[in-house]
PAMI-602061 format. One record per atom (N, C-alpha, C): x, y, z. Coordinates in steps of 0.1 Angstrom, whole numbers, plus 2048, in hexadecimal, padded with zeros to 3 digits. Example, Ala and Ser with C-alpha at 12.3 -4.5 7.8 and 13.67 -1.06 7.14 Angstrom:
<node X="884" Y="7C7" Z="84E"/>
<node X="87B" Y="7D3" Z="84E"/>
<node X="884" Y="7DF" Z="84E"/>
<node X="880" Y="7EA" Z="847"/>
<node X="889" Y="7F5" Z="847"/>
<node X="881" Y="800" Z="84F"/>
# end
This chain:
<node X="808" Y="7F4" Z="800"/>
<node X="800" Y="800" Z="800"/>
<node X="809" Y="80D" Z="800"/>
<node X="813" Y="80D" Z="808"/>
<node X="81C" Y="818" Z="809"/>
<node X="824" Y="81A" Z="7FC"/>
<node X="827" Y="80F" Z="7F5"/>
<node X="82E" Y="80F" Z="7E9"/>
<node X="825" Y="816" Z="7DE"/>
<node X="819" Y="812" Z="7DE"/>
<node X="80F" Y="818" Z="7D5"/>
<node X="80D" Y="827" Z="7D7"/>
<node X="80D" Y="82B" Z="7E3"/>
<node X="80C" Y="839" Z="7E7"/>
<node X="819" Y="841" Z="7E2"/>
<node X="824" Y="83B" Z="7E4"/>
<node X="831" Y="841" Z="7DF"/>
<node X="831" Y="843" Z="7D0"/>
<node X="82C" Y="839" Z="7C9"/>
<node X="82C" Y="839" Z="7BA"/>
<node X="822" Y="844" Z="7B6"/>
<node X="817" Y="845" Z="7BD"/>
<node X="80D" Y="850" Z="7B9"/>
<node X="812" Y="85E" Z="7BB"/>
<node X="81A" Y="860" Z="7C6"/>
<node X="820" Y="86D" Z="7C9"/>
<node X="82A" Y="870" Z="7BF"/>
<node X="833" Y="866" Z="7BB"/>
<node X="83D" Y="869" Z="7B1"/>
<node X="836" Y="86C" Z="7A3"/>
<node X="82C" Y="865" Z="7A0"/>
<node X="824" Y="868" Z="793"/>
<node X="81E" Y="876" Z="794"/>
<node X="819" Y="87A" Z="79F"/>
<node X="813" Y="887" Z="7A0"/>
<node X="81D" Y="892" Z="79F"/>
<node X="829" Y="890" Z="7A4"/>
<node X="834" Y="89A" Z="7A3"/>
<node X="839" Y="89B" Z="795"/>
<node X="83A" Y="88F" Z="78E"/>
<node X="83F" Y="890" Z="780"/>
<node X="834" Y="896" Z="777"/>
<node X="828" Y="894" Z="77A"/>
<node X="81D" Y="89A" Z="772"/>
<node X="81D" Y="8A9" Z="774"/>
<node X="81F" Y="8AE" Z="780"/>
<node X="81E" Y="8BC" Z="783"/>
<node X="82A" Y="8C3" Z="77C"/>
<node X="836" Y="8BD" Z="77C"/>
<node X="842" Y="8C2" Z="776"/>
<node X="840" Y="8C3" Z="767"/>
<node X="83A" Y="8B8" Z="761"/>
<node X="838" Y="8B8" Z="753"/>
<node X="82D" Y="8C2" Z="74E"/>
<node X="823" Y="8C4" Z="756"/>
<node X="819" Y="8CE" Z="752"/>
<node X="81E" Y="8DC" Z="754"/>
<node X="827" Y="8DF" Z="75D"/>
<node X="82D" Y="8EC" Z="75F"/>
<node X="835" Y="8EF" Z="753"/>
<node X="83D" Y="8E6" Z="74E"/>
<node X="845" Y="8E8" Z="742"/>
<node X="83D" Y="8EA" Z="736"/>
<node X="832" Y="8E3" Z="735"/>
<node X="829" Y="8E4" Z="729"/>
<node X="823" Y="8F2" Z="729"/>
<node X="81E" Y="8F7" Z="735"/>
<node X="818" Y="904" Z="735"/>
<node X="822" Y="90F" Z="732"/>
<node X="82F" Y="90E" Z="736"/>
<node X="839" Y="917" Z="733"/>
<node X="83C" Y="917" Z="724"/>
<node X="83C" Y="90B" Z="71E"/>
<node X="83E" Y="90A" Z="70F"/>
<node X="833" Y="911" Z="708"/>
<node X="827" Y="910" Z="70C"/>
<node X="81B" Y="916" Z="706"/>
<node X="81C" Y="925" Z="707"/>
<node X="820" Y="92B" Z="712"/>
<node X="822" Y="939" Z="713"/>
<node X="82D" Y="93E" Z="70A"/>
<node X="838" Y="937" Z="709"/>
<node X="843" Y="93B" Z="700"/>
<node X="83F" Y="93A" Z="6F2"/>
<node X="837" Y="930" Z="6EE"/>
<node X="832" Y="92F" Z="6E1"/>
<node X="828" Y="93B" Z="6DD"/>
<node X="81F" Y="93E" Z="6E6"/>
<node X="816" Y="94A" Z="6E3"/>
<node X="81E" Y="957" Z="6E2"/>
<node X="829" Y="958" Z="6EA"/>
<node X="831" Y="964" Z="6EA"/>
<node X="838" Y="965" Z="6DC"/>
<node X="83D" Y="95A" Z="6D8"/>
<node X="844" Y="959" Z="6CB"/>
<node X="83A" Y="95D" Z="6C0"/>
<node X="82E" Y="958" Z="6C0"/>
<node X="824" Y="95C" Z="6B7"/>
<node X="821" Y="96B" Z="6B7"/>
<node X="821" Y="971" Z="6C3"/>
<node X="81E" Y="97F" Z="6C4"/>
<node X="829" Y="987" Z="6BE"/>
<node X="835" Y="984" Z="6C0"/>
<node X="841" Y="98B" Z="6BA"/>
<node X="840" Y="98A" Z="6AB"/>
<node X="83D" Y="97E" Z="6A6"/>
<node X="83C" Y="97C" Z="697"/>
<node X="831" Y="984" Z="692"/>
<node X="825" Y="984" Z="699"/>
<node X="81A" Y="98C" Z="694"/>
<node X="81D" Y="99B" Z="693"/>
<node X="824" Y="9A1" Z="69D"/>
<node X="828" Y="9AF" Z="69D"/>
<node X="831" Y="9B2" Z="691"/>
<node X="83B" Y="9A9" Z="68F"/>
<node X="844" Y="9AB" Z="684"/>
<node X="83D" Y="9AB" Z="676"/>
<node X="833" Y="9A1" Z="675"/>
<node X="82B" Y="9A1" Z="668"/>
<node X="823" Y="9AD" Z="667"/>
<node X="81C" Y="9B2" Z="671"/>
<node X="815" Y="9BE" Z="671"/>
<node X="81E" Y="9CA" Z="66D"/>
<node X="82A" Y="9CA" Z="673"/>
<node X="833" Y="9D5" Z="66F"/>
<node X="837" Y="9D5" Z="660"/>
<node X="838" Y="9C9" Z="65B"/>
<node X="83B" Y="9C8" Z="64C"/>
<node X="82F" Y="9CE" Z="644"/>
<node X="823" Y="9CA" Z="648"/>
<node X="817" Y="9CF" Z="641"/>
<node X="816" Y="9DE" Z="643"/>
<node X="819" Y="9E4" Z="64E"/>
<node X="819" Y="9F2" Z="650"/>
<node X="823" Y="9F9" Z="647"/>
<node X="82F" Y="9F3" Z="645"/>
<node X="839" Y="9F9" Z="63C"/>
<node X="833" Y="9F9" Z="62E"/>
<node X="82C" Y="9EF" Z="62A"/>
<node X="826" Y="9EF" Z="61C"/>
<node X="81C" Y="9FA" Z="61B"/>
<node X="814" Y="9FB" Z="626"/>
<node X="80A" Y="A06" Z="626"/>
<node X="811" Y="A14" Z="625"/>
<node X="81B" Y="A16" Z="62C"/>
<node X="823" Y="A22" Z="62C"/>
<node X="828" Y="A25" Z="61E"/>
<node X="82D" Y="A1A" Z="617"/>
<node X="833" Y="A1C" Z="60A"/>
<node X="828" Y="A21" Z="600"/>
<node X="81B" Y="A1C" Z="602"/>
<node X="810" Y="A20" Z="5F9"/>
<node X="80B" Y="A2E" Z="5FD"/>
<node X="809" Y="A31" Z="60A"/>
<node X="802" Y="A3D" Z="60E"/>
<node X="80B" Y="A48" Z="613"/>
<node X="818" Y="A45" Z="616"/>
<node X="820" Y="A50" Z="61B"/>
<node X="81F" Y="A53" Z="62A"/>
<node X="817" Y="A4B" Z="630"/>
<node X="815" Y="A4C" Z="63F"/>
<node X="80F" Y="A3F" Z="644"/>
<node X="811" Y="A3D" Z="651"/>
<node X="80B" Y="A31" Z="658"/>
<node X="7FD" Y="A34" Z="65C"/>
<node X="7F5" Y="A2A" Z="65D"/>
<node X="7E7" Y="A2C" Z="661"/>
<node X="7E6" Y="A34" Z="66E"/>
<node X="7DE" Y="A3E" Z="66F"/>
<node X="7DD" Y="A46" Z="67B"/>
<node X="7D2" Y="A40" Z="684"/>
<node X="7D6" Y="A3B" Z="68F"/>
<node X="7CD" Y="A34" Z="698"/>
<node X="7D3" Y="A32" Z="6A5"/>
<node X="7CC" Y="A30" Z="6B0"/>
<node X="7D0" Y="A2C" Z="6BD"/>
<node X="7C6" Y="A23" Z="6C2"/>
<node X="7C9" Y="A16" Z="6C2"/>
<node X="7BE" Y="A0C" Z="6C6"/>
<node X="7C4" Y="9FF" Z="6C9"/>
<node X="7BC" Y="9F7" Z="6D1"/>
<node X="7BF" Y="9E9" Z="6D3"/>
<node X="7B5" Y="9E0" Z="6CC"/>
<node X="7AC" Y="9E6" Z="6C4"/>
<node X="7A2" Y="9DF" Z="6BD"/>
<node X="7A7" Y="9DB" Z="6AF"/>
<node X="7B1" Y="9E2" Z="6A9"/>
<node X="7B6" Y="9DF" Z="69C"/>
<node X="7BD" Y="9EC" Z="697"/>
<node X="7BD" Y="9ED" Z="689"/>
<node X="7C4" Y="9F8" Z="682"/>
<node X="7BA" Y="9FE" Z="678"/>
<node X="7B8" Y="A0B" Z="679"/>
<node X="7AF" Y="A12" Z="670"/>
<node X="7A2" Y="A0B" Z="66E"/>
<node X="79B" Y="A09" Z="679"/>
<node X="78E" Y="A03" Z="679"/>
<node X="78D" Y="9F5" Z="674"/>
<node X="799" Y="9EE" Z="673"/>
<node X="799" Y="9E0" Z="66F"/>
<node X="79D" Y="9D8" Z="67B"/>
<node X="795" Y="9CF" Z="680"/>
<node X="797" Y="9C8" Z="68C"/>
<node X="7A2" Y="9BE" Z="68A"/>
<node X="7A8" Y="9BA" Z="696"/>
<node X="7B2" Y="9AF" Z="696"/>
<node X="7AA" Y="9A3" Z="691"/>
<node X="7B0" Y="99C" Z="687"/>
<node X="7A9" Y="990" Z="681"/>
<node X="7A3" Y="994" Z="673"/>
<node X="7A1" Y="9A1" Z="670"/>
<node X="79B" Y="9A5" Z="664"/>
<node X="7A7" Y="9A7" Z="65A"/>
<node X="7A4" Y="9A8" Z="64D"/>
<node X="7AE" Y="9AC" Z="643"/>
<node X="7B3" Y="9BA" Z="645"/>
<node X="7BF" Y="9BC" Z="642"/>
<node X="7C5" Y="9CA" Z="643"/>
<node X="7C6" Y="9CF" Z="635"/>
<node X="7BD" Y="9D9" Z="632"/>
<node X="7BC" Y="9DF" Z="625"/>
<node X="7BC" Y="9EE" Z="626"/>
<node X="7BF" Y="9F4" Z="61B"/>
<node X="7BE" Y="A03" Z="61A"/>
<node X="7AF" Y="A06" Z="61A"/>
<node X="7AA" Y="A0E" Z="624"/>
<node X="79B" Y="A10" Z="624"/>
<node X="796" Y="A19" Z="619"/>
<node X="79F" Y="A20" Z="612"/>
<node X="79B" Y="A28" Z="606"/>
<node X="79C" Y="A20" Z="5F9"/>
<node X="7A3" Y="A15" Z="5FA"/>
<node X="7A4" Y="A0C" Z="5EE"/>
<node X="7A5" Y="9FE" Z="5F2"/>
<node X="799" Y="9F7" Z="5F3"/>
<node X="799" Y="9EA" Z="5F9"/>
<node X="7A0" Y="9DF" Z="5F1"/>
<node X="7A5" Y="9E3" Z="5E5"/>
<node X="7AD" Y="9D9" Z="5DE"/>
<node X="7BB" Y="9D8" Z="5E2"/>
<node X="7C0" Y="9E2" Z="5EA"/>
<node X="7CD" Y="9E2" Z="5F0"/>
<node X="7CD" Y="9DA" Z="5FD"/>
<node X="7D1" Y="9CE" Z="5FC"/>
<node X="7D2" Y="9C4" Z="607"/>
<node X="7E0" Y="9C4" Z="60D"/>
<node X="7E1" Y="9C7" Z="61A"/>
<node X="7EF" Y="9C7" Z="620"/>
<node X="7F1" Y="9BB" Z="628"/>
<node X="7E7" Y="9B5" Z="62E"/>
<node X="7E7" Y="9A8" Z="635"/>
<node X="7DA" Y="9A1" Z="633"/>
<node X="7DA" Y="994" Z="631"/>
<node X="7CE" Y="98D" Z="630"/>
<node X="7C5" Y="98E" Z="63D"/>
<node X="7CC" Y="98F" Z="648"/>
<node X="7C5" Y="992" Z="654"/>
<node X="7CF" Y="998" Z="65E"/>
<node X="7CA" Y="9A2" Z="666"/>
<node X="7D2" Y="9A7" Z="671"/>
<node X="7D1" Y="99C" Z="67C"/>
<node X="7DD" Y="997" Z="680"/>
<node X="7DC" Y="98C" Z="68A"/>
<node X="7D7" Y="990" Z="697"/>
<node X="7D1" Y="987" Z="69E"/>
<node X="7CC" Y="98A" Z="6AC"/>
<node X="7D5" Y="982" Z="6B5"/>
<node X="7D5" Y="987" Z="6C2"/>
<node X="7DE" Y="981" Z="6CC"/>
<node X="7DA" Y="973" Z="6CE"/>
<node X="7E3" Y="96A" Z="6CF"/>
<node X="7E0" Y="95B" Z="6D1"/>
<node X="7DC" Y="958" Z="6DF"/>
<node X="7DD" Y="961" Z="6E8"/>
<node X="7DA" Y="95E" Z="6F6"/>
<node X="7CD" Y="965" Z="6FB"/>
<node X="7C6" Y="96C" Z="6F3"/>
<node X="7BA" Y="972" Z="6F7"/>
<node X="7BC" Y="981" Z="6FB"/>
<node X="7C8" Y="986" Z="6FB"/>
<node X="7CB" Y="994" Z="6FD"/>
<node X="7C9" Y="99C" Z="6F0"/>
<node X="7CD" Y="9A8" Z="6EF"/>
<node X="7CC" Y="9AF" Z="6E2"/>
<node X="7D9" Y="9B6" Z="6E0"/>
<node X="7DC" Y="9B9" Z="6D3"/>
<node X="7E7" Y="9C1" Z="6CF"/>
<node X="7E3" Y="9D0" Z="6D0"/>
<node X="7EC" Y="9D9" Z="6D1"/>
<node X="7E9" Y="9E7" Z="6D2"/>
<node X="7F2" Y="9EE" Z="6C7"/>
<node X="7EB" Y="9F6" Z="6BF"/>
<node X="7F1" Y="9FE" Z="6B5"/>
<node X="7F0" Y="A0D" Z="6B7"/>
<node X="7FA" Y="A15" Z="6B5"/>
<node X="7F8" Y="A23" Z="6B6"/>
<node X="801" Y="A2A" Z="6AB"/>
<node X="7FB" Y="A34" Z="6A5"/>
<node X="802" Y="A3E" Z="69D"/>
<node X="7F9" Y="A4A" Z="69C"/>
<node X="7FD" Y="A55" Z="6A3"/>
<node X="7F5" Y="A61" Z="6A4"/>
<node X="7F5" Y="A6A" Z="699"/>
<node X="800" Y="A6A" Z="691"/>
<node X="802" Y="A73" Z="686"/>
<node X="806" Y="A6D" Z="679"/>
<node X="807" Y="A60" Z="678"/>
<node X="80B" Y="A58" Z="66C"/>
<node X="819" Y="A58" Z="669"/>
<node X="822" Y="A5F" Z="671"/>
<node X="830" Y="A5F" Z="66E"/>
<node X="837" Y="A53" Z="674"/>
<node X="831" Y="A4C" Z="67D"/>
<node X="837" Y="A40" Z="684"/>
<node X="82C" Y="A37" Z="687"/>
<node X="830" Y="A2B" Z="68C"/>
<node X="826" Y="A22" Z="693"/>
<node X="82D" Y="A1B" Z="69F"/>
<node X="825" Y="A17" Z="6A8"/>
<node X="829" Y="A0F" Z="6B3"/>
<node X="81F" Y="A03" Z="6B5"/>
<node X="824" Y="9F7" Z="6B7"/>
<node X="81C" Y="9EB" Z="6B9"/>
<node X="820" Y="9E5" Z="6C6"/>
<node X="816" Y="9E0" Z="6CE"/>
<node X="819" Y="9DB" Z="6DB"/>
<node X="811" Y="9CE" Z="6DD"/>
<node X="817" Y="9C6" Z="6E6"/>
<node X="810" Y="9B9" Z="6EA"/>
<node X="814" Y="9B6" Z="6F8"/>
<node X="80D" Y="9AC" Z="6FE"/>
<node X="811" Y="9A7" Z="70B"/>
<node X="817" Y="99A" Z="70A"/>
<node X="823" Y="998" Z="70F"/>
<node X="82A" Y="98B" Z="70F"/>
<node X="828" Y="985" Z="71D"/>
<node X="825" Y="978" Z="71D"/>
<node X="822" Y="971" Z="729"/>
<node X="82E" Y="96C" Z="730"/>
<node X="839" Y="969" Z="729"/>
<node X="845" Y="963" Z="72F"/>
<node X="84D" Y="96F" Z="735"/>
<node X="84E" Y="970" Z="742"/>
<node X="855" Y="97B" Z="749"/>
<node X="864" Y="97A" Z="747"/>
<node X="869" Y="96E" Z="742"/>
<node X="877" Y="96C" Z="740"/>
<node X="87B" Y="96F" Z="732"/>
<node X="872" Y="974" Z="729"/>
<node X="876" Y="977" Z="71C"/>
<node X="880" Y="982" Z="71B"/>
<node X="88B" Y="980" Z="713"/>
<node X="896" Y="989" Z="713"/>
<node X="892" Y="996" Z="70C"/>
<node X="887" Y="997" Z="704"/>
<node X="883" Y="9A3" Z="6FE"/>
<node X="87B" Y="9AC" Z="707"/>
<node X="878" Y="9A8" Z="713"/>
<node X="870" Y="9B1" Z="71C"/>
<node X="87A" Y="9BA" Z="723"/>
<node X="875" Y="9C6" Z="725"/>
<node X="87C" Y="9D1" Z="72D"/>
<node X="87A" Y="9CE" Z="73C"/>
<node X="886" Y="9CE" Z="743"/>
<node X="885" Y="9CC" Z="751"/>
<node X="88B" Y="9D8" Z="759"/>
<node X="886" Y="9DB" Z="765"/>
<node X="88C" Y="9E5" Z="76D"/>
<node X="898" Y="9E0" Z="774"/>
<node X="89E" Y="9E8" Z="77D"/>
<node X="8AA" Y="9E4" Z="785"/>
<node X="8A7" Y="9D8" Z="78E"/>
<node X="89A" Y="9D6" Z="792"/>
<node X="897" Y="9CB" Z="79B"/>
<node X="893" Y="9BF" Z="793"/>
<node X="895" Y="9BF" Z="786"/>
<node X="892" Y="9B4" Z="77D"/>
<node X="883" Y="9B2" Z="77C"/>
<node X="87B" Y="9BC" Z="77D"/>
<node X="86C" Y="9BB" Z="77C"/>
<node X="868" Y="9C0" Z="76E"/>
<node X="860" Y="9B9" Z="767"/>
<node X="85B" Y="9BC" Z="759"/>
<node X="855" Y="9CA" Z="759"/>
<node X="858" Y="9D2" Z="750"/>
<node X="852" Y="9E0" Z="74E"/>
<node X="847" Y="9DF" Z="743"/>
<node X="83E" Y="9E9" Z="744"/>
<node X="833" Y="9EA" Z="73B"/>
<node X="833" Y="9F7" Z="735"/>
<node X="82D" Y="9F8" Z="729"/>
<node X="82C" Y="A05" Z="722"/>
<node X="81F" Y="A0C" Z="726"/>
<node X="821" Y="A19" Z="72B"/>
<node X="815" Y="A20" Z="730"/>
<node X="80D" Y="A24" Z="724"/>
<node X="800" Y="A26" Z="727"/>
<node X="7F6" Y="A2A" Z="71D"/>
<node X="7F3" Y="A20" Z="712"/>
<node X="7F6" Y="A14" Z="714"/>
<node X="7F3" Y="A09" Z="70B"/>
<node X="7E9" Y="A00" Z="711"/>
<node X="7E2" Y="9F9" Z="708"/>
<node X="7D7" Y="9F0" Z="70D"/>
<node X="7D7" Y="9E3" Z="705"/>
<node X="7DC" Y="9D8" Z="70B"/>
<node X="7DD" Y="9CB" Z="704"/>
<node X="7D2" Y="9C2" Z="70A"/>
<node X="7C8" Y="9C8" Z="710"/>
<node X="7BD" Y="9C0" Z="714"/>
<node X="7BF" Y="9B8" Z="721"/>
<node X="7C9" Y="9BD" Z="729"/>
<node X="7CC" Y="9B7" Z="736"/>
<node X="7C3" Y="9BC" Z="741"/>
<node X="7BE" Y="9B4" Z="74A"/>
<node X="7B5" Y="9B8" Z="754"/>
<node X="7BC" Y="9BF" Z="760"/>
<node X="7C6" Y="9C7" Z="75E"/>
<node X="7CD" Y="9CD" Z="769"/>
<node X="7D2" Y="9DB" Z="765"/>
<node X="7D9" Y="9E2" Z="76D"/>
<node X="7DE" Y="9EF" Z="76A"/>
<node X="7EA" Y="9EE" Z="761"/>
<node X="7F1" Y="9E3" Z="761"/>
<node X="7FC" Y="9E1" Z="758"/>
<node X="7F7" Y="9DB" Z="74A"/>
<node X="7FD" Y="9DF" Z="740"/>
<node X="7F8" Y="9DA" Z="733"/>
<node X="803" Y="9D4" Z="72A"/>
<node X="806" Y="9DA" Z="71F"/>
<node X="80F" Y="9D5" Z="715"/>
<node X="81E" Y="9D5" Z="71A"/>
<node X="825" Y="9CA" Z="719"/>
<node X="833" Y="9CA" Z="71E"/>
<node X="83D" Y="9C8" Z="713"/>
<node X="838" Y="9C7" Z="706"/>
<node X="841" Y="9C5" Z="6FB"/>
<node X="83D" Y="9CE" Z="6EF"/>
<node X="846" Y="9D5" Z="6E9"/>
<node X="843" Y="9DE" Z="6DE"/>
<node X="84D" Y="9DE" Z="6D3"/>
<node X="849" Y="9E1" Z="6C7"/>
<node X="851" Y="9E4" Z="6BC"/>
<node X="84C" Y="9F1" Z="6B6"/>
<node X="854" Y="9F7" Z="6AD"/>
<node X="850" Y="A04" Z="6A7"/>
<node X="857" Y="A06" Z="69A"/>
<node X="853" Y="A10" Z="693"/>
<node X="85A" Y="A14" Z="686"/>
<node X="868" Y="A19" Z="68B"/>
<node X="871" Y="A19" Z="681"/>
<node X="87E" Y="A1D" Z="684"/>
<node X="881" Y="A2B" Z="689"/>
<node X="877" Y="A34" Z="687"/>
<node X="879" Y="A42" Z="68B"/>
<node X="874" Y="A45" Z="698"/>
<node X="870" Y="A3B" Z="6A0"/>
<node X="86B" Y="A3D" Z="6AE"/>
<node X="86D" Y="A31" Z="6B6"/>
<node X="86E" Y="A32" Z="6C3"/>
<node X="870" Y="A27" Z="6CC"/>
<node X="862" Y="A22" Z="6D2"/>
<node X="860" Y="A16" Z="6D5"/>
<node X="854" Y="A11" Z="6DB"/>
<node X="850" Y="A19" Z="6E8"/>
<node X="85B" Y="A1E" Z="6EF"/>
<node X="858" Y="A25" Z="6FC"/>
<node X="855" Y="A34" Z="6FA"/>
<node X="856" Y="A39" Z="6EE"/>
<node X="853" Y="A47" Z="6EB"/>
<node X="844" Y="A4A" Z="6ED"/>
<node X="841" Y="A52" Z="6F7"/>
<node X="833" Y="A55" Z="6F9"/>
<node X="82C" Y="A4A" Z="702"/>
<node X="832" Y="A3F" Z="704"/>
<node X="82D" Y="A34" Z="70C"/>
<node X="838" Y="A2F" Z="715"/>
<node X="83A" Y="A37" Z="71F"/>
<node X="846" Y="A35" Z="728"/>
<node X="846" Y="A27" Z="72E"/>
<node X="852" Y="A21" Z="730"/>
<node X="853" Y="A14" Z="737"/>
<node X="851" Y="A16" Z="746"/>
<node X="848" Y="A0F" Z="74C"/>
<node X="846" Y="A11" Z="75A"/>
<node X="846" Y="A03" Z="761"/>
<node X="84A" Y="A02" Z="76D"/>
<node X="849" Y="9F6" Z="775"/>
<node X="83C" Y="9F6" Z="77C"/>
<node X="836" Y="9EA" Z="77E"/>
<node X="829" Y="9EA" Z="785"/>
<node X="82B" Y="9EE" Z="794"/>
<node X="821" Y="9F4" Z="799"/>
<node X="822" Y="9F8" Z="7A8"/>
<node X="81A" Y="9EE" Z="7AF"/>
<node X="820" Y="9E8" Z="7B9"/>
<node X="819" Y="9DE" Z="7C1"/>
<node X="814" Y="9E4" Z="7CE"/>
# end
């Protein structure tokens, strides 16, 4: 009886270790997808810029120029100009955040789940920082923690990196 109990405890420990590793792999996979999505959106935005001479003017977490995440990305004045078959949506149920207030630049943001990701900005206490004034659909005061931008501006311009206050 004791042997059976020991075997059950060992199996439970192995199962919990395996599931923890699996959950971590899923987070890393979603984060990789997010980074790829933002790079692909950035390429489409550059194509848009080449055609129009400016980036779409918008500040939203619902999409770009009235086109929702998941919808095709087209020129609203010429629907035959397709820039992406669809604006990707976040694989984890959050949202991406796009901003360009005057069309001379763009900034794209996402929330990464893996706090150990090397692309995240950390403060001196090794705490992940977030971009102020962004909204990635997170149910807390902190929001987007990963950003990319056009080459003429930084992701932190106008959206200061801040550490969460506990």
